N, C-alpha and C positions, 0 to 999 in steps of 0.2 A: 495488584499484580501477583502477590504471593498466592492468592487463591485461584488464579486463572489456570484452567485446565486441570486443577487438582481437586477442588472442593465441589461437591454435588449440590444441586438445588432442587430438591423435591422429587427425585426419581423414585418410582414405585418400589424398586428393589433396594433402595438405599444407595446403591452405586449407579454409575451412568448406564444408559441404554446403548445397545449396539444397533446401529441403523444402517440398512443397505438401500441403495438407490441405483438406478441405471444411468450411465453416462451417455452422452450423445453418440458415442461409437458402439454402444450396445453392451459394453462391459459393466461390471459392478463396481461401485465405489462404497467403501465402508467408512463409518465415522462413529463418534461417540456423542451422545446427546445428554442433556441434563447436567452439564458442567458449567461452572461460573466462568465468564469471560471478562477481561479487564477493558478491552476496547482501546488499548494504547497503540496508536499507529507508530509511535516513536520508540518506545522502550520494551515492547513485548515482541519477541521474534515470531510467535505464532499469530497473534492478532494482526501484526503489521503486514505479514505476508498475505493474510486473508483480505485485509482491507485494501492493500495495494492491488491485488488481483481484481477485486471488485471495481475499483476506480479505473484500472486499466481497461477493463471490459467496457466501461461507460465511455471512455475516451475513444476507444476503437469504434464504438457505435456512432459517436459523433462524426468521426472521420468517414465512416461508410455513408452516413446520411449526407455529408457534405459532397461526397463523390457523386451520389445520385443527383444532387442539385447542381453538378458541374462547378463546384466551388474550388478554390485554391487554398492551400494551407502552408504555413511556414512555422519554423520553430526558432524562438529567440531565447538566448541564455544571457542573463545579466549577473555579473559578479562584482565583488567589492574587495578592495585591498584589506589585508589584515596582518596582524603580527602576534607573536607569542605574548601573552600577558593580557590581551583584551578579553573581557568576559563574553561568553557566548550570548548571554542575555542582551548585552549592549549591541552586539553585532546583529542579532535577530530583530531587536527593536528598530534599529536603523534600517534594516532591509524592509521591514513591514511599512515603515513610513515612506521609504523611497518608492516602493511599488505603488502605494497610493498616489504618489505624485506622478508616476508614469501614466496611470490610467485615469487621470482627471485633468481638468483645465481646458481652456479654449483650444489650444493646439491639438490636444488629443481628440477632442470632439470634431475638429475640422479635418484632421487626417482620417479619422474613422469614416466620416461621411464621404470624403473625396475618393477614397480607395476601396470603399465597400467592405469595411470590416464588420462581419457578422457578430463576432465575439471571440473570447479567449478562455483558455483553461491554463492555470498556472500551478506549478508544484514547487515546493521548497525542498532543497537538498542540502545536506550538511556533511562535511568530512572534517578531519583534523590531521594536520601535518606539522612539520617543523616550525611553520609560521603561525601556528595556532588554529583556531576554528575558521573553516572556510564555508560561509553560508551563501548560497546563490539560488537563483530562480530559473526554472525552465518554463516557457510559455508557448503553448500551441495557439496559433492565430488562424482563424477561419475567415477567408475572404470570399465575398460573393462576386467580385469583379475579377477579371483576368490579370491577376497580379503576378509579376515575375520577380526574380531574385533582386534585380536592381531596385524595384519599387519597395520590396520588403526591407531591403537594407536602408533605403531612404527613411522609411517610417521608423525603423529600429534605431537609426542614428539619433533621431529626435527623441525617441524613448530614452535612449542612453543619456542624452543631455539632461533631461529632467531627473533621471535616476541619479546622476552624479551630483547635480545641484542639491538634491535632497540629502544625499549622503554627507556632503560637505557641511551642511547645517548641523549634523550630528557628530562631527569629528571624524568622518570616514571619507573615502573617495574611491574612484574606479578609474582604471586606465583602459580606455576603449581598445587600443591597438595592442595591448599586452594581456589579452584574455578577459578584459572587462565586458566585451560584447561579442557574441557569436550569432550568426544568422544563417539559416539554411532552409531551403524549400522542402516540404514534405510531398512525396509523390502521391498524387491522387489521379492516376491515369487508368481508365477502365481497361481491363484485359491484361494488365501488367502481370508478369510472372510472379507468383507468390504474393499477390497483393494482400490477401488476408493475413499471411504471416508477417508482412511488412507492417500492417496496422497494429497487430499484436505486439510486435517488437518495439515499435515507436511508442506505443502506449505504456509499455512496461519501462521503457527508458525514461519516460516522463515521471512515472509514479513510483518506480521501484528503487529509488536511491538508497533506501535502507538495506536492501537485499544484495545489491551488486557490490563488487569489490572496488575500492577506490584506486585511482591511478596516480602515478607520479610521486609515490612515497607516502601519500596520505592514507588515512584509514577511516572507514565508516564507523559510526558509533557501535555497531554490533561487532566489528572487528576489534575495537577497543575493549569491549566487554569480554570477548573470547580471550584476548591477550591477558586481561586482568585476572581471569579465572584459571588460566593455564598454570602449570607448574612453573614456579619462578616468576610469576607475574609481578609487575612493578606497582608500587603504591600510587605512582603518578597516574597510571591507567585507571585505578579505582576512583581516584578523585575526579578524573576527567569524566568518568561515567556518571558519578553523582552530580556533577555540574550539568551534564546532558539531561539527566532525569528532571532536574529542577527547571532548567531553561526551556525544555520542550513541552512541559506539561501544559495542557489546555490550548496548545496552538494547533491551527489547521494545517494540514499538509497540502490539500488541494483546494483551489478557489475557482469559482466559475463567474464569468461575466453575467450580468443580469439578462435573462431571457434566452441564453444559449441552450440550456437544457430543454426548455419548452419548445424552442425552434426545432431541435433535433428529436423531439417526441420521446425524451427519456422519462422514466418514472420519477416521481418526487424524490428529491435527494434524501438518502438516509445518512444520519450522523455515524461516526465511527463505532459507537457502542452498538447501534442497531445492525450495522454490517457484521460486526464480530459475533453478535448473538444469532445471526442467521444460521440455520442448521440444514443438513441434508434433508430433502423431502423423503417421505416414506414412513412406514410404521415400524416402531421398535418391537421386535418379537422376542428379544432377550435382554434382560436387565441383570447386571452384576450385583451380587451382594456387596454391602458396604465393606465388609472385611476383605472380600476378594479384590475390590478396587484399591483398598489401602495396601494390599500386598503387591499389586501390579504397578501402581502409579510411580513408585520409586525406581522402576525398571522400564524405561522407555522402549528398550529393545523388545521386551515381551509384549508391550502394548502394540507396537508396530507389527509384531508377528501375528497377534490375534486379528488385527485388521486385515492383514494380507491373506490369512487363511480364510477369513469371512468373504473376501472378494473372490478368492479362487474356488471355494467350496461351499459358500453360503452359510446359513445358520447351523446346518448340521456339522460342517467342518469346525465352526467356532465352538460348538458344544463339545465335540470330541477333544479339542485342544484344551478347553477349560477342565474337562473331566480328567485329562492326563495330568494337568497341573494340580489337581485336587482343589479347585476353586469353585465355590457355590454361585448359583445364578438362578434367575426365575424366567420361565418361558411363558409368553403370552400367546395363547392359541390364535391362529390366523382368523378363525371365524368370529373371535371375540365372544362366542357363546359360552365357552367353558371357562372354569376358574383357572387362574394362573397355576402353573406347575413349577414347583421349586425343586431344584436339584442341589443336593448337599454332597460335599466330598466325603 
């Protein structure tokens, strides 16, 4: 993570490349290429935002496909009781075992067949409050039959019963009527106002737990990190962040039921590292010198300024800004026929 977004990996100019591409609205989007990424969906604010956006787009695509097939969708949230002093690792391990119990066994197979469950997507979300670590699951359920809220709740009640039994085996439990279970239908009505925006919003609600602000006095891990780094930050927040790094490492944020991605005609799933490494399409026409990048990377404000100038005024604007700052760079000719042209301050 220390190298993520800071260290270059084989860029021609030594520093990162400046890359421009066109967004769907016709504007320009600027980015930097040739930088190391860590691919941490849990502990890196940059990679987690990129990965969550990618996963949210995939879930929105599944919902659109389900709409075309006249399917129904519901969202189930399963939580567990917790208290201060319980280790995050133990809570998370119990949650993983409990979810496995939810989506396996004869009752699950029977309910899935009887009510036409096509598949599910589940996401893990974690916050921390006065009662310790709060680990819970959001699951989007896609139904091929005309399932209403009453049926969705009936199936979810049986899911919760298996969830709670599995938690009890590991020293935890859940209170269904005190926040342990929440069920609601997702609107998949053709022609509904703002349906695209609804899909996007619900998808980000499922996948974007790290980015949103916690409610009810709790904090997301990134809020804990911000508080730990703020002036007057408490040692307890630093230790909580260290525990978060250790317990979250190597765990998946998003899980898919078997066959759902193929049914929705999604591309083969990329792992978090692959998503984080994806870069803007387009040719780099300008590469920063390594010394220039070293001067810039410690000042995020100037990096943002350079990208904004490039979006507004193209490579010419970026070159003018770099010349004004006295920073060297290399220009690659568009025709690719001529040699690179290096500019020195």
